[in-house]
N, C-alpha and C positions, 0 to 999 in steps of 0.2 A: 221764756222771758213775762211774767207777770208787770202788770201794769196797773197802778194804784195813785190816792190822792191823800194827802194832806187836808183835812178840812180846817176851815178859820174855828176860832173857840169864841168868837163877840156874838154867838147864835145863842137861842133857848135851844134846851133838849131837842123840844119836838121839832125845832126846824133843823137840827144837826139830823136827825132820823130820817126827815123827809130829803135832805140833802144826800143823804148815805143811799137811801131808796133809789133815788135818781142816777146815783153814779153806777150802783149795781145794776139796774136796767137798761144803760147805756153800755155794759158790758167790762166795766173796771172790776177788779178783782179784789181788792181792798181798800178801806180808808185808815188812815192813821189819824193819830190826837195827838199834840205837842204838851206836856208839862210845865206850867209856869206857875203862879201862886192863886191861880181860878180854879178851873175844875180839876177834879181828881180825875186823872185821864182812864185808869185802871176802869175805875167804875162808868166813865163814860164811853169806852170801848164794850163792857159786858153789856151796857144797856142797848148801844148802837147795833151792836153783834146780835143782841136777842131778838131784835125787832124786826132785822134784815137778814132773812135767812141765807146762807149760801155766802155772803160777807164777809171775807177775814178782815179783821180789825186788831191795829195796833197802836201803841204805846210808845213815841218817840220824843223825847226820851225822857225817863226819871232820874234825876241828880240821885248821886248815892251820897252825898254829902245831907245831913238832914234826914235820914231813911236809916231803918233796918232789914237786914236779910228774911228775918221771921214776919217783919208785919209787911213788908213787899209780897213774900211768897204768897201770904195767904189773900192779898188781893187780886194778884194774877193768875193763881188756881181757882180762886172764884170767877174772874172773868172766863177764863178757861171753862169751868162746869158751863156757866150760863149759856157759854156760843157752842158749844158741843166742841169743842177743840180748833176754835179757828182765834183765839189770840196768841198775841205776838208781843214780848215785853223786851221794851226798847230801855236800857240804860245811858249816863250819860256821865260826865265828871263833871259837869256845871262848870261855871267860872268863879272867881277867887271875887271878884266885884258881887256878883251878884247871891254866893254863897253867905260872904260875912256881913254886906248888909241886908240879906233876908231871915237869916238865922243867927248871926250873933256867934258864929263859930269858926276858929281859923281853918284856912282851904291850906293844908298841909301834909304832904305826901299823896296826894291824889290817885300815883299811880299804884300805890301799895294799899290803898283802901280801895281802888277797882281789883286789884286780884284778890284778897281778902273777902270782899262783897260778892265777887263773882262765885269764891269755891264754896262758899255755905250756901250762897240761894242756889248752886247745882245741885248741892246737896237737899235741899227741901225740895225743890219742885219735880225732882226723880225719883226720890224715895219716900218723902213726906216726913223725914226727919232730918237732923244735923248734932253732930259734935264736933265745934269747929272753936279752935284758939287761938286765935291771931294776935299779931300784935295791936292791932288798932279795935280789932272788934271781936265780939263773943257770938254765938250762935249754937246753943241748943236746944233741946226737945222734951223738957222733963213729960210733956201731951202729947200727945199723936199731932203733926202739921198738914195731917192728907187732908183734901177736901175729892168728895166725892162725887164722880165724874170729872174729875179733872185730866182729863186724857184728850191726846198723848200729852207727857209732860212739857209744859210751856217752850215755845222756843225762848231763849234767849237772845238780844243783840245788843251789840253796842256802837255809841255813836262816837268811834273812833276813826282818826287821821292821823293824829303824831305816832313817830315809830316805837316810842313805849306802848300808849293804849293798842296799837295793832299789833302789837307781839303778845299781850293777855290777851284779846279780844281772840286771837287766833289760838292760842294755846286752852282758854276756858270758854268760850261764846260759841253761839251757833254761827253768827256774820256779823256785819255792821252796819251802820246806818250815815254814811258820810252824807254831808249836806255841803252844797256851794263848792264841791268837790269835782271839777268838769274833767271830761274825756282824758287828757292829758295826765293828768295828776292821777286817775284809777290808772290809767295801765303801767303807769312807768315807778309810781310810788306805794300808792296804797294797795292795790290787788297784789304785786309780788309779796309783798312785806305780811300781810294777815295771811298768804294762802300758805307762804314759807313756814308762817309758825304754827297753824294747823298741821303741816305735814309734820314737823318736828316733832310734835305732841302726838302722832298717831290718830288726829281727829278731821273727818271728813271735811271736803274742801266746804271752804265757810260760803254763805249767803253775801252778796254784795248788793245791798238796799240803798240805789243811790237817790237821794233825795235832792229833786230840780226844780227852782223855780220856773214858771212859764207858762206863757199862754198865745192861743192862736188868734191873730189880730190882722184886721188891715191898715191898722195907723201901730206899727212898730213903733216909730218916734215918740209918739205919746205913750206907750205903755214902757216903753225903754224908759223916759223919765219918771213915771210912777215907780217904777222897779228899783231905780237910782235912792229916791226917796224912803221908800218901802224898807230896803235892805241896807241900807246905811247901816243900821243897829250892830250888825254883826262885823264892821268891819273895824270896832272898839276893839277887839279879842284877836291876841296873838294867834290864838289856833286858826282863827279863820282868816287873817292877813295871810299866813302862811299857804294854806292851803287855794286861797285865791292867786297869790304868787306863783305857786307851783302850779297853776290849771292855765297861766296865761294871760292872768287877769291884773287890772288894778285895781278898780271897785268891784262891790258883791253884785253889782248888777250884769257884770262882764260876764257873769254865770248864767245869765237867765236865758231860758231859751223863747226868742218871741221871734215872731214873722206869721206866715200862711203855712197852710198844713202841709205842702211839702218840704217847708224850711226845719218845721219842728218835727215831722218823722224821719226826716235825716239826721238831725240831732240825737232822737232818740235811739236809732240803729248807732250811732257813734258810741253811744254810753253803752249799749249792749255789747260792741266791739273791744271796748274798753276794759271788759269782764263785768259789766254791772249784771247780774241774776233777775233783778226787779229794778225798776223805775219807779218813783212815787213823784208826782210832782204837785206843788205846791204854790200858793198865792197866784190861784189860777184866776181870781176875779179882781187884778187889779187893771182888767183893761172893762169893768162892768160886765154886766150880765148878760148880754148877747155873746159876749167875748168868750166869756165862762162856759154857756153853753155849748159853742162852738170848740171850746179846747177838749171838754168831755167828750163830747161827739168824736171827734177825731181819737183820742186815747181812747177810748171804748172801741174804735176798729180795728186799732192798733193792737189792743190786748185780745181780742177775739180774730184777729185775722192771721 
């Protein structure tokens, strides 16, 4: 099982490169970048991955609303070529609130759109061409869409946690990127569903890249309080409310892994036992710089141990 980090986007690019280099030197295997309304995450991942040889980089995750498979395939293949095959593309459904407020487009038939988007995107990243005509989108290539050096084909993962999205991801993607899904939700609901869908479609066992907020600290109460405030944003969305409940929590911060080295290492093992093939820690800076370094040190040891 590999271990990585989600790097915060409030920093300048030079600082993000420096943090990624520090993570790689600590033994961590991957750095991931969210997609909001600021940085273009595939571009950012390409820059960081090129500056830090050997580190895998990923986007977690680009919402399918407001994008098109042709354009996103070009971005992803460019990042793959720039990093020598170390880029991982994550897709997401996004949310009704942010989609309609930000793009001014209706958030309708998200599962159908995800299925069509993935179908067209896979053609593009695997063959450099597409001839897809769906109900919600069309993707054809009157000109070649191949990027030289974009090898192997970009892995495509989905931030899927609900039953319908898990089915589509299992059938068409290489894996999933669950967030705030604890070991119970993974073992009892998420991993079985996506694995069964992949098996039925004749696809390999999917990657389960679990994103986990966590900090190694000597003051867990203070950090838990910070986590409660920082993660409350996700409690507004039904998809996260559902997976938090399935995990045995009531607040998003209940899924944060906070404690000393032994406690955090034990939780990482629980995620592995629940079916996670990779664990990516997020919000490791909640306890300040000293705790962040302490957290990265432990994660690096777990990744290389």
